N, CA, C and O atoms as a GROMACS GRO file, in nm:
protein
  536
    1MET      N    1   6.269  21.900   9.941
    1MET     CA    2   6.147  21.854  10.003
    1MET      C    3   6.151  21.872  10.154
    1MET      O    4   6.050  21.906  10.216
    2ALA      N    5   6.269  21.850  10.214
    2ALA     CA    6   6.280  21.864  10.360
    2ALA      C    7   6.255  22.009  10.401
    2ALA      O    8   6.185  22.035  10.499
    3VAL      N    9   6.313  22.103  10.328
    3VAL     CA   10   6.294  22.245  10.362
    3VAL      C   11   6.149  22.285  10.338
    3VAL      O   12   6.091  22.357  10.419
    4ASN      N   13   6.089  22.238  10.227
    4ASN     CA   14   5.948  22.268  10.203
    4ASN      C   15   5.860  22.207  10.311
    4ASN      O   16   5.763  22.269  10.353
    5GLY      N   17   5.893  22.086  10.357
    5GLY     CA   18   5.818  22.023  10.465
    5GLY      C   19   5.826  22.104  10.593
    5GLY      O   20   5.726  22.123  10.662
    6ALA      N   21   5.945  22.152  10.624
    6ALA     CA   22   5.962  22.236  10.743
    6ALA      C   23   5.884  22.367  10.729
    6ALA      O   24   5.820  22.412  10.823
    7ASN      N   25   5.890  22.426  10.611
    7ASN     CA   26   5.817  22.550  10.584
    7ASN      C   27   5.667  22.525  10.598
    7ASN      O   28   5.595  22.606  10.658
    8GLY      N   29   5.618  22.414  10.542
    8GLY     CA   30   5.477  22.380  10.553
    8GLY      C   31   5.434  22.361  10.697
    8GLY      O   32   5.325  22.402  10.736
    9GLY      N   33   5.520  22.298  10.777
    9GLY     CA   34   5.490  22.280  10.918
    9GLY      C   35   5.481  22.413  10.992
    9GLY      O   36   5.392  22.432  11.075
   10LEU      N   37   5.572  22.504  10.961
   10LEU     CA   38   5.569  22.636  11.024
   10LEU      C   39   5.445  22.715  10.983
   10LEU      O   40   5.383  22.782  11.066
   11VAL      N   41   5.410  22.709  10.854
   11VAL     CA   42   5.290  22.778  10.807
   11VAL      C   43   5.166  22.720  10.875
   11VAL      O   44   5.075  22.794  10.913
   12SER      N   45   5.163  22.588  10.891
   12SER     CA   46   5.046  22.522  10.951
   12SER      C   47   5.021  22.569  11.094
   12SER      O   48   4.906  22.594  11.130
   13ILE      N   49   5.123  22.581  11.173
   13ILE     CA   50   5.104  22.618  11.313
   13ILE      C   51   5.087  22.769  11.330
   13ILE      O   52   5.045  22.813  11.437
   14THR      N   53   5.118  22.848  11.230
   14THR     CA   54   5.111  22.993  11.242
   14THR      C   55   4.967  23.044  11.257
   14THR      O   56   4.947  23.152  11.312
   15ALA      N   57   4.868  22.969  11.210
   15ALA     CA   58   4.730  23.017  11.221
   15ALA      C   59   4.688  23.035  11.367
   15ALA      O   60   4.614  23.129  11.398
   16GLU      N   61   4.732  22.948  11.457
   16GLU     CA   62   4.703  22.961  11.600
   16GLU      C   63   4.816  22.900  11.681
   16GLU      O   64   4.807  22.784  11.722
   17PRO      N   65   4.923  22.977  11.704
   17PRO     CA   66   5.039  22.918  11.772
   17PRO      C   67   5.029  22.914  11.924
   17PRO      O   68   5.108  22.845  11.989
   18LEU      N   69   4.933  22.985  11.984
   18LEU     CA   70   4.932  22.998  12.130
   18LEU      C   71   4.852  22.890  12.202
   18LEU      O   72   4.887  22.853  12.314
   19MET      N   73   4.746  22.838  12.141
   19MET     CA   74   4.656  22.747  12.212
   19MET      C   75   4.702  22.601  12.218
   19MET      O   76   4.684  22.538  12.322
   20PRO      N   77   4.759  22.545  12.113
   20PRO     CA   78   4.796  22.402  12.121
   20PRO      C   79   4.906  22.377  12.223
   20PRO      O   80   4.989  22.463  12.250
   21SER      N   81   4.905  22.256  12.277
   21SER     CA   82   5.016  22.212  12.361
   21SER      C   83   5.139  22.193  12.272
   21SER      O   84   5.131  22.206  12.150
   22MET      N   85   5.252  22.161  12.333
   22MET     CA   86   5.372  22.136  12.253
   22MET      C   87   5.348  22.017  12.159
   22MET      O   88   5.385  22.022  12.042
   23PHE      N   89   5.287  21.911  12.211
   23PHE     CA   90   5.257  21.795  12.127
   23PHE      C   91   5.159  21.832  12.016
   23PHE      O   92   5.173  21.787  11.902
   24GLY      N   93   5.059  21.915  12.049
   24GLY     CA   94   4.964  21.959  11.947
   24GLY      C   95   5.031  22.037  11.836
   24GLY      O   96   5.000  22.016  11.718
   25ALA      N   97   5.123  22.125  11.872
   25ALA     CA   98   5.196  22.202  11.771
   25ALA      C   99   5.280  22.110  11.683
   25ALA      O  100   5.291  22.132  11.562
   26VAL      N  101   5.339  22.008  11.744
   26VAL     CA  102   5.421  21.914  11.667
   26VAL      C  103   5.335  21.838  11.567
   26VAL      O  104   5.375  21.824  11.451
   27TRP      N  105   5.220  21.788  11.609
   27TRP     CA  106   5.141  21.709  11.514
   27TRP      C  107   5.078  21.797  11.407
   27TRP      O  108   5.063  21.751  11.293
   28ILE      N  109   5.041  21.922  11.439
   28ILE     CA  110   4.990  22.014  11.337
   28ILE      C  111   5.098  22.040  11.233
   28ILE      O  112   5.072  22.034  11.113
   29GLY      N  113   5.220  22.068  11.278
   29GLY     CA  114   5.332  22.091  11.186
   29GLY      C  115   5.369  21.967  11.108
   29GLY      O  116   5.401  21.976  10.989
   30ALA      N  117   5.365  21.850  11.172
   30ALA     CA  118   5.400  21.726  11.103
   30ALA      C  119   5.302  21.696  10.990
   30ALA      O  120   5.343  21.655  10.881
   31ILE      N  121   5.174  21.715  11.016
   31ILE     CA  122   5.075  21.693  10.910
   31ILE      C  123   5.097  21.792  10.798
   31ILE      O  124   5.086  21.757  10.680
   32GLY      N  125   5.128  21.917  10.832
   32GLY     CA  126   5.159  22.017  10.729
   32GLY      C  127   5.277  21.976  10.644
   32GLY      O  128   5.275  21.992  10.522
   33GLY      N  129   5.382  21.922  10.708
   33GLY     CA  130   5.498  21.876  10.633
   33GLY      C  131   5.464  21.763  10.538
   33GLY      O  132   5.514  21.759  10.425
   34VAL      N  133   5.380  21.672  10.582
   34VAL     CA  134   5.338  21.560  10.496
   34VAL      C  135   5.252  21.613  10.381
   34VAL      O  136   5.266  21.567  10.268
   35LEU      N  137   5.164  21.708  10.409
   35LEU     CA  138   5.079  21.765  10.304
   35LEU      C  139   5.162  21.828  10.192
   35LEU      O  140   5.129  21.814  10.074
   36VAL      N  141   5.270  21.896  10.230
   36VAL     CA  142   5.358  21.956  10.128
   36VAL      C  143   5.416  21.848  10.038
   36VAL      O  144   5.412  21.858   9.915
   37VAL      N  145   5.469  21.744  10.099
   37VAL     CA  146   5.534  21.638  10.022
   37VAL      C  147   5.434  21.567   9.931
   37VAL      O  148   5.470  21.525   9.822
   38LEU      N  149   5.309  21.554   9.974
   38LEU     CA  150   5.208  21.489   9.891
   38LEU      C  151   5.152  21.581   9.782
   38LEU      O  152   5.112  21.534   9.675
   39THR      N  153   5.150  21.710   9.808
   39THR     CA  154   5.090  21.804   9.714
   39THR      C  155   5.182  21.842   9.599
   39THR      O  156   5.134  21.868   9.488
   40ILE      N  157   5.312  21.847   9.620
   40ILE     CA  158   5.404  21.886   9.513
   40ILE      C  159   5.392  21.794   9.391
   40ILE      O  160   5.379  21.846   9.280
   41PRO      N  161   5.394  21.661   9.405
   41PRO     CA  162   5.375  21.576   9.288
   41PRO      C  163   5.237  21.591   9.224
   41PRO      O  164   5.221  21.573   9.104
   42LEU      N  165   5.137  21.622   9.306
   42LEU     CA  166   5.002  21.643   9.253
   42LEU      C  167   4.999  21.764   9.159
   42LEU      O  168   4.935  21.760   9.054
   43LEU      N  169   5.067  21.870   9.198
   43LEU     CA  170   5.074  21.988   9.110
   43LEU      C  171   5.146  21.955   8.981
   43LEU      O  172   5.106  22.000   8.874
   44ASP      N  173   5.253  21.876   8.990
   44ASP     CA  174   5.324  21.833   8.869
   44ASP      C  175   5.232  21.754   8.777
   44ASP      O  176   5.237  21.769   8.655
   45LYS      N  177   5.150  21.670   8.836
   45LYS     CA  178   5.056  21.588   8.757
   45LYS      C  179   4.957  21.676   8.681
   45LYS      O  180   4.919  21.645   8.568
   46PHE      N  181   4.914  21.788   8.743
   46PHE     CA  182   4.822  21.881   8.679
   46PHE      C  183   4.894  21.986   8.594
   46PHE      O  184   4.832  22.078   8.542
   47LYS      N  185   5.027  21.969   8.579
   47LYS     CA  186   5.110  22.058   8.498
   47LYS      C  187   5.105  22.204   8.548
   47LYS      O  188   5.102  22.298   8.469
   48ILE      N  189   5.103  22.219   8.680
   48ILE     CA  190   5.110  22.352   8.742
   48ILE      C  191   5.255  22.373   8.783
   48ILE      O  192   5.309  22.298   8.864
   49ASP      N  193   5.317  22.476   8.727
   49ASP     CA  194   5.459  22.501   8.749
   49ASP      C  195   5.477  22.582   8.878
   49ASP      O  196   5.445  22.700   8.883
   50ASP      N  197   5.529  22.516   8.979
   50ASP     CA  198   5.557  22.581   9.107
   50ASP      C  199   5.698  22.540   9.147
   50ASP      O  200   5.717  22.443   9.221
   51VAL      N  201   5.795  22.613   9.099
   51VAL     CA  202   5.935  22.575   9.111
   51VAL      C  203   5.980  22.560   9.256
   51VAL      O  204   6.056  22.468   9.287
   52VAL      N  205   5.935  22.647   9.343
   52VAL     CA  206   5.984  22.645   9.481
   52VAL      C  207   5.888  22.578   9.579
   52VAL      O  208   5.918  22.573   9.698
   53GLY      N  209   5.775  22.527   9.534
   53GLY     CA  210   5.680  22.461   9.624
   53GLY      C  211   5.603  22.558   9.710
   53GLY      O  212   5.565  22.524   9.822
   54ALA      N  213   5.578  22.679   9.662
   54ALA     CA  214   5.508  22.780   9.741
   54ALA      C  215   5.359  22.748   9.758
   54ALA      O  216   5.301  22.776   9.863
   55ILE      N  217   5.298  22.690   9.656
   55ILE     CA  218   5.155  22.660   9.665
   55ILE      C  219   5.128  22.556   9.773
   55ILE      O  220   5.042  22.578   9.858
   56PRO      N  221   5.198  22.443   9.773
   56PRO     CA  222   5.172  22.347   9.881
   56PRO      C  223   5.207  22.402  10.019
   56PRO      O  224   5.132  22.380  10.114
   57ALA      N  225   5.318  22.471  10.029
   57ALA     CA  226   5.363  22.518  10.160
   57ALA      C  227   5.271  22.627  10.216
   57ALA      O  228   5.239  22.625  10.335
   58HIS      N  229   5.229  22.719  10.134
   58HIS     CA  230   5.153  22.833  10.184
   58HIS      C  231   5.002  22.817  10.168
   58HIS      O  232   4.927  22.846  10.261
   59LEU      N  233   4.958  22.774  10.052
   59LEU     CA  234   4.812  22.760  10.032
   59LEU      C  235   4.758  22.638  10.106
   59LEU      O  236   4.669  22.651  10.190
   60VAL      N  237   4.811  22.522  10.074
   60VAL     CA  238   4.758  22.399  10.133
   60VAL      C  239   4.779  22.396  10.284
   60VAL      O  240   4.685  22.369  10.359
   61CYS      N  241   4.900  22.424  10.329
   61CYS     CA  242   4.927  22.421  10.473
   61CYS      C  243   4.862  22.537  10.546
   61CYS      O  244   4.828  22.525  10.664
   62GLY      N  245   4.844  22.650  10.479
   62GLY     CA  246   4.772  22.761  10.540
   62GLY      C  247   4.627  22.725  10.565
   62GLY      O  248   4.571  22.756  10.670
   63ILE      N  249   4.565  22.660  10.467
   63ILE     CA  250   4.427  22.616  10.485
   63ILE      C  251   4.420  22.510  10.595
   63ILE      O  252   4.332  22.514  10.681
   64TRP      N  253   4.513  22.413  10.592
   64TRP     CA  254   4.515  22.310  10.695
   64TRP      C  255   4.526  22.372  10.835
   64TRP      O  256   4.450  22.337  10.924
   65GLY      N  257   4.620  22.462  10.853
   65GLY     CA  258   4.640  22.524  10.984
   65GLY      C  259   4.519  22.606  11.028
   65GLY      O  260   4.483  22.606  11.145
   66THR      N  261   4.457  22.676  10.933
   66THR     CA  262   4.339  22.756  10.964
   66THR      C  263   4.222  22.667  11.004
   66THR      O  264   4.150  22.697  11.099
   67MET      N  265   4.202  22.558  10.931
   67MET     CA  266   4.091  22.468  10.962
   67MET      C  267   4.114  22.389  11.090
   67MET      O  268   4.020  22.332  11.146
   68ASP      N  269   4.238  22.384  11.137
   68ASP     CA  270   4.270  22.312  11.260
   68ASP      C  271   4.253  22.398  11.385
   68ASP      O  272   4.255  22.345  11.496
   69VAL      N  273   4.237  22.527  11.370
   69VAL     CA  274   4.226  22.618  11.485
   69VAL      C  275   4.115  22.579  11.582
   69VAL      O  276   4.138  22.583  11.703
   70PRO      N  277   3.995  22.540  11.537
   70PRO     CA  278   3.888  22.506  11.632
   70PRO      C  279   3.921  22.387  11.723
   70PRO      O  280   3.858  22.372  11.827
   71VAL      N  281   4.015  22.303  11.687
   71VAL     CA  282   4.050  22.189  11.772
   71VAL      C  283   4.102  22.238  11.907
   71VAL      O  284   4.074  22.176  12.010
   72TYR      N  285   4.176  22.348  11.909
   72TYR     CA  286   4.235  22.398  12.033
   72TYR      C  287   4.177  22.531  12.079
   72TYR      O  288   4.189  22.566  12.196
   73GLY      N  289   4.115  22.607  11.989
   73GLY     CA  290   4.067  22.741  12.024
   73GLY      C  291   3.916  22.747  12.030
   73GLY      O  292   3.847  22.645  12.023
   74ASP      N  293   3.863  22.871  12.044
   74ASP     CA  294   3.718  22.885  12.052
   74ASP      C  295   3.655  22.921  11.918
   74ASP      O  296   3.541  22.968  11.917
   75ALA      N  297   3.720  22.902  11.810
   75ALA     CA  298   3.664  22.928  11.677
   75ALA      C  299   3.576  22.809  11.636
   75ALA      O  300   3.587  22.699  11.691
   76SER      N  301   3.490  22.834  11.538
   76SER     CA  302   3.408  22.724  11.486
   76SER      C  303   3.462  22.681  11.350
   76SER      O  304   3.524  22.760  11.279
   77PHE      N  305   3.437  22.556  11.316
   77PHE     CA  306   3.481  22.507  11.185
   77PHE      C  307   3.412  22.583  11.073
   77PHE      O  308   3.474  22.613  10.971
   78LEU      N  309   3.284  22.615  11.091
   78LEU     CA  310   3.210  22.690  10.989
   78LEU      C  311   3.271  22.830  10.972
   78LEU      O  312   3.290  22.876  10.859
   79GLY      N  313   3.302  22.896  11.081
   79GLY     CA  314   3.363  23.028  11.073
   79GLY      C  315   3.498  23.025  11.003
   79GLY      O  316   3.529  23.112  10.921
   80GLN      N  317   3.577  22.924  11.035
   80GLN     CA  318   3.708  22.910  10.970
   80GLN      C  319   3.690  22.883  10.821
   80GLN      O  320   3.762  22.941  10.739
   81PHE      N  321   3.595  22.796  10.786
   81PHE     CA  322   3.570  22.764  10.645
   81PHE      C  323   3.525  22.888  10.568
   81PHE      O  324   3.570  22.912  10.456
   82VAL      N  325   3.435  22.967  10.627
   82VAL     CA  326   3.389  23.090  10.562
   82VAL      C  327   3.506  23.185  10.541
   82VAL      O  328   3.518  23.247  10.435
   83GLY      N  329   3.592  23.197  10.641
   83GLY     CA  330   3.710  23.283  10.628
   83GLY      C  331   3.803  23.237  10.517
   83GLY      O  332   3.852  23.319  10.439
   84VAL      N  333   3.827  23.107  10.509
   84VAL     CA  334   3.913  23.052  10.403
   84VAL      C  335   3.849  23.077  10.266
   84VAL      O  336   3.917  23.118  10.172
   85ALA      N  337   3.717  23.052  10.255
   85ALA     CA  338   3.648  23.069  10.127
   85ALA      C  339   3.648  23.216  10.083
   85ALA      O  340   3.675  23.245   9.967
   86LEU      N  341   3.619  23.307  10.175
   86LEU     CA  342   3.617  23.449  10.140
   86LEU      C  343   3.756  23.500  10.103
   86LEU      O  344   3.771  23.583  10.013
   87THR      N  345   3.857  23.452  10.173
   87THR     CA  346   3.995  23.489  10.137
   87THR      C  347   4.028  23.440   9.997
   87THR      O  348   4.088  23.512   9.918
   88GLY      N  349   3.990  23.316   9.966
   88GLY     CA  350   4.012  23.261   9.832
   88GLY      C  351   3.941  23.340   9.724
   88GLY      O  352   3.998  23.366   9.617
   89ILE      N  353   3.817  23.380   9.750
   89ILE     CA  354   3.740  23.459   9.652
   89ILE      C  355   3.807  23.594   9.631
   89ILE      O  356   3.824  23.638   9.517
   90PHE      N  357   3.844  23.661   9.740
   90PHE     CA  358   3.908  23.793   9.728
   90PHE      C  359   4.040  23.784   9.653
   90PHE      O  360   4.065  23.863   9.561
   91VAL      N  361   4.124  23.688   9.691
   91VAL     CA  362   4.256  23.675   9.627
   91VAL      C  363   4.241  23.642   9.479
   91VAL      O  364   4.315  23.694   9.396
   92SER      N  365   4.146  23.556   9.446
   92SER     CA  366   4.124  23.520   9.306
   92SER      C  367   4.079  23.642   9.225
   92SER      O  368   4.132  23.668   9.117
   93ALA      N  369   3.983  23.717   9.277
   93ALA     CA  370   3.934  23.835   9.205
   93ALA      C  371   4.044  23.940   9.191
   93ALA      O  372   4.063  23.996   9.083
   94ALA      N  373   4.116  23.967   9.299
   94ALA     CA  374   4.223  24.067   9.293
   94ALA      C  375   4.333  24.023   9.197
   94ALA      O  376   4.387  24.105   9.123
   95SER      N  377   4.365  23.894   9.197
   95SER     CA  378   4.470  23.843   9.106
   95SER      C  379   4.428  23.856   8.961
   95SER      O  380   4.508  23.894   8.876
   96ILE      N  381   4.303  23.823   8.931
   96ILE     CA  382   4.254  23.836   8.793
   96ILE      C  383   4.265  23.980   8.746
   96ILE      O  384   4.310  24.006   8.634
   97ILE      N  385   4.225  24.073   8.830
   97ILE     CA  386   4.231  24.215   8.793
   97ILE      C  387   4.376  24.260   8.771
   97ILE      O  388   4.407  24.323   8.670
   98VAL      N  389   4.464  24.228   8.865
   98VAL     CA  390   4.603  24.271   8.855
   98VAL      C  391   4.673  24.207   8.736
   98VAL      O  392   4.740  24.277   8.660
   99TRP      N  393   4.658  24.075   8.717
   99TRP     CA  394   4.724  24.008   8.605
   99TRP      C  395   4.671  24.056   8.471
   99TRP      O  396   4.747  24.066   8.375
  100TYR      N  397   4.542  24.085   8.462
  100TYR     CA  398   4.486  24.136   8.337
  100TYR      C  399   4.539  24.275   8.308
  100TYR      O  400   4.571  24.307   8.193
  101ALA      N  401   4.549  24.359   8.412
  101ALA     CA  402   4.606  24.493   8.393
  101ALA      C  403   4.752  24.484   8.350
  101ALA      O  404   4.795  24.560   8.262
  102LEU      N  405   4.828  24.394   8.409
  102LEU     CA  406   4.968  24.376   8.367
  102LEU      C  407   4.977  24.328   8.222
  102LEU      O  408   5.061  24.375   8.146
  103LYS      N  409   4.888  24.236   8.186
  103LYS     CA  410   4.889  24.184   8.049
  103LYS      C  411   4.861  24.296   7.948
  103LYS      O  412   4.922  24.301   7.842
  104LEU      N  413   4.769  24.384   7.982
  104LEU     CA  414   4.734  24.493   7.891
  104LEU      C  415   4.841  24.601   7.884
  104LEU      O  416   4.855  24.668   7.782
  105THR      N  417   4.916  24.620   7.991
  105THR     CA  418   5.012  24.731   7.995
  105THR      C  419   5.153  24.686   7.958
  105THR      O  420   5.203  24.722   7.851
  106ILE      N  421   5.219  24.610   8.042
  106ILE     CA  422   5.358  24.575   8.017
  106ILE      C  423   5.376  24.432   7.967
  106ILE      O  424   5.485  24.394   7.923
  107GLY      N  425   5.270  24.353   7.973
  107GLY     CA  426   5.279  24.215   7.928
  107GLY      C  427   5.330  24.123   8.038
  107GLY      O  428   5.395  24.167   8.132
  108VAL      N  429   5.299  23.994   8.023
  108VAL     CA  430   5.339  23.898   8.125
  108VAL      C  431   5.426  23.786   8.068
  108VAL      O  432   5.458  23.690   8.139
  109ARG      N  433   5.464  23.797   7.942
  109ARG     CA  434   5.549  23.695   7.880
  109ARG      C  435   5.678  23.759   7.832
  109ARG      O  436   5.681  23.877   7.798
  110VAL      N  437   5.782  23.682   7.830
  110VAL     CA  438   5.907  23.727   7.771
  110VAL      C  439   5.906  23.690   7.624
  110VAL      O  440   5.817  23.617   7.578
  111SER      N  441   6.003  23.741   7.549
  111SER     CA  442   6.008  23.707   7.408
  111SER      C  443   6.044  23.559   7.392
  111SER      O  444   6.098  23.497   7.483
  112GLU      N  445   6.013  23.504   7.275
  112GLU     CA  446   6.043  23.363   7.250
  112GLU      C  447   6.194  23.338   7.256
  112GLU      O  448   6.238  23.232   7.302
  113GLU      N  449   6.272  23.435   7.210
  113GLU     CA  450   6.419  23.421   7.214
  113GLU      C  451   6.467  23.411   7.360
  113GLU      O  452   6.549  23.325   7.392
  114GLU      N  453   6.418  23.500   7.447
  114GLU     CA  454   6.456  23.495   7.588
  114GLU      C  455   6.409  23.365   7.654
  114GLU      O  456   6.478  23.308   7.739
  115GLU      N  457   6.293  23.319   7.614
  115GLU     CA  458   6.240  23.194   7.669
  115GLU      C  459   6.329  23.076   7.633
  115GLU      O  460   6.356  22.990   7.717
  116GLN      N  461   6.374  23.070   7.509
  116GLN     CA  462   6.461  22.962   7.465
  116GLN      C  463   6.599  22.970   7.529
  116GLN      O  464   6.658  22.868   7.566
  117LEU      N  465   6.649  23.091   7.543
  117LEU     CA  466   6.781  23.111   7.603
  117LEU      C  467   6.778  23.081   7.753
  117LEU      O  468   6.875  23.029   7.809
  118GLY      N  469   6.667  23.115   7.816
  118GLY     CA  470   6.654  23.100   7.961
  118GLY      C  471   6.663  23.236   8.028
  118GLY      O  472   6.750  23.316   7.995
  119LEU      N  473   6.573  23.261   8.122
  119LEU     CA  474   6.569  23.394   8.184
  119LEU      C  475   6.692  23.422   8.269
  119LEU      O  476   6.733  23.538   8.282
  120ASP      N  477   6.752  23.318   8.326
  120ASP     CA  478   6.872  23.343   8.404
  120ASP      C  479   6.981  23.402   8.314
  120ASP      O  480   7.047  23.499   8.352
  121ARG      N  481   7.000  23.343   8.198
  121ARG     CA  482   7.104  23.390   8.107
  121ARG      C  483   7.067  23.525   8.044
  121ARG      O  484   7.153  23.612   8.030
  122SER      N  485   6.940  23.544   8.006
  122SER     CA  486   6.902  23.670   7.941
  122SER      C  487   6.901  23.785   8.041
  122SER      O  488   6.931  23.899   8.002
  123ASP      N  489   6.868  23.760   8.167
  123ASP     CA  490   6.865  23.868   8.267
  123ASP      C  491   7.004  23.900   8.323
  123ASP      O  492   7.040  24.017   8.338
  124THR      N  493   7.082  23.796   8.353
  124THR     CA  494   7.210  23.819   8.421
  124THR      C  495   7.332  23.790   8.334
  124THR      O  496   7.443  23.831   8.367
  125GLY      N  497   7.311  23.720   8.222
  125GLY     CA  498   7.422  23.684   8.137
  125GLY      C  499   7.493  23.557   8.181
  125GLY      O  500   7.591  23.515   8.118
  126VAL      N  501   7.446  23.495   8.289
  126VAL     CA  502   7.508  23.374   8.343
  126VAL      C  503   7.401  23.268   8.361
  126VAL      O  504   7.291  23.298   8.407
  127GLY      N  505   7.432  23.144   8.325
  127GLY     CA  506   7.339  23.035   8.346
  127GLY      C  507   7.329  22.999   8.492
  127GLY      O  508   7.430  22.996   8.562
  128ALA      N  509   7.208  22.970   8.541
  128ALA     CA  510   7.189  22.937   8.682
  128ALA      C  511   7.245  22.799   8.716
  128ALA      O  512   7.298  22.780   8.826
  129TYR      N  513   7.234  22.705   8.625
  129TYR     CA  514   7.280  22.568   8.651
  129TYR      C  515   7.373  22.523   8.538
  129TYR      O  516   7.333  22.444   8.452
  130PRO      N  517   7.498  22.572   8.538
  130PRO     CA  518   7.588  22.539   8.428
  130PRO      C  519   7.619  22.389   8.421
  130PRO      O  520   7.651  22.338   8.314
  131GLU      N  521   7.610  22.317   8.533
  131GLU     CA  522   7.641  22.174   8.531
  131GLU      C  523   7.535  22.094   8.454
  131GLU      O  524   7.559  21.978   8.419
  132PHE      N  525   7.419  22.155   8.429
  132PHE     CA  526   7.315  22.085   8.354
  132PHE      C  527   7.303  22.134   8.211
  132PHE      O  528   7.213  22.092   8.138
  133ALA      N  529   7.391  22.223   8.170
  133ALA     CA  530   7.386  22.278   8.034
  133ALA      C  531   7.423  22.168   7.934
  133ALA      O  532   7.508  22.084   7.960
  134SER      N  533   7.355  22.173   7.820
  134SER     CA  534   7.382  22.070   7.718
  134SER      C  535   7.487  22.116   7.618
  134SER      O  536   7.521  22.042   7.526
   0.00000   0.00000   0.00000
């Protein structure tokens, strides 16, 4: 969680790193770190599997940092919102196309046997977390 919080803070300030004061950069990053910690359990509640916390760190904190740009810069909140919305629409459409093409060609699931065995063991022959093996 600490590393994800730090990552979320860095992502948050990356949208506009030049305009905020040092204190401004700290509070933008701090809010991003808190957002990560709050969002990870929310994803678990919705049964969204995000093993490394990439969605909270990059999506949530990226949106937060982008929407915070007008506080210090000459952007407008409406312009930032339109940019976030259009990026979301484009990424969603492109992802649907790519994932559907993958599903039709090479597939996106492993066999049931590999799933039960675990991908770490089926890919490398070694368990990733032997101390938790039953």
